[in-house]
C-alpha positions as CSV (number, residue, x, y, z in Angstrom):
1,M,79.8,37.1,20.2
2,S,80.5,40.5,21.2
3,F,78.7,43.8,21.1
4,A,79.0,47.2,22.7
5,A,75.7,49.5,22.9
6,K,75.2,52.9,24.5
7,I,73.4,53.6,27.5
8,T,70.9,56.4,27.4
9,S,70.4,59.1,30.4
10,K,67.2,57.0,31.2
11,G,69.1,54.0,31.9
12,Q,68.1,52.2,28.6
13,V,70.1,49.8,26.5
14,T,69.2,48.4,22.7
15,I,69.9,45.1,22.6
16,P,71.3,44.1,19.5
17,K,68.8,41.9,17.2
18,K,71.4,39.2,16.8
19,I,71.3,38.8,20.8
20,R,67.4,39.0,20.7
21,D,66.6,36.7,18.3
22,R,68.7,34.3,20.3
23,L,66.8,35.2,23.6
24,N,63.4,33.8,22.1
25,S,61.7,36.0,24.7
26,N,60.8,39.9,25.4
27,V,61.2,39.4,29.0
28,V,64.9,39.2,30.1
29,E,66.3,38.7,33.6
30,F,69.7,40.7,34.5
31,K,72.2,38.9,36.7
32,L,75.5,40.4,38.4
33,V,78.2,37.4,38.3
34,K,81.7,38.2,39.4
35,N,81.1,41.9,38.1
36,N,79.8,40.4,34.9
37,I,76.4,41.0,33.9
38,V,74.3,37.8,32.8
39,I,71.1,38.7,30.6
40,K,68.6,35.2,30.0
41,P,65.6,35.0,28.8
42,V,62.6,34.6,30.9
43,E,60.4,32.1,29.6
44,S,57.8,31.7,32.3
45,V,56.7,34.1,35.0
46,S,57.4,31.7,37.7
47,G,61.0,31.6,36.4
48,A,61.4,35.4,37.3
49,L,59.2,35.3,40.3
50,S,59.8,31.8,41.5
51,K,59.6,32.2,45.3
52,Y,56.0,33.5,44.5
53,A,55.0,31.0,42.2
54,K,53.0,27.7,43.0
55,R,53.6,26.3,39.5
56,R,55.1,27.2,36.2
57,V,53.0,29.5,34.3
58,P,54.1,30.6,30.7
59,F,54.4,34.3,30.3
60,K,52.3,34.9,27.5
61,K,49.4,33.2,29.5
62,A,50.0,35.1,32.6
63,R,49.6,38.5,30.5
64,D,46.8,37.3,28.5
65,L,44.6,36.6,31.9
66,A,46.0,39.8,33.5
67,W,44.5,41.8,30.1
68,E,41.3,39.6,30.6
69,K,40.8,40.5,34.3
70,A,41.7,44.1,33.7
71,A,39.5,44.5,31.0
72,H,36.6,42.4,33.0
73,D,37.2,44.9,36.0
74,K,36.8,47.9,34.2
75,T,33.6,46.8,32.1
76,G,32.3,44.5,34.1
77,K,32.2,41.6,31.4
């Protein structure tokens, strides 16, 4: 499977729907392998930040906890 996409002046690319559906994640990691770019889904924050993570945390859970902390810090509730 191969698709072409234009890079915008801001460096953005739209990932084709068929590929997004296969990724099964809305967070991706880019890796350069022998002059080829590999895009892979990030299913866990510890996957992308493994050298900083002490345990595997699903991305959705980490995001939800961050929002809760931000709301608490802002409102005190």
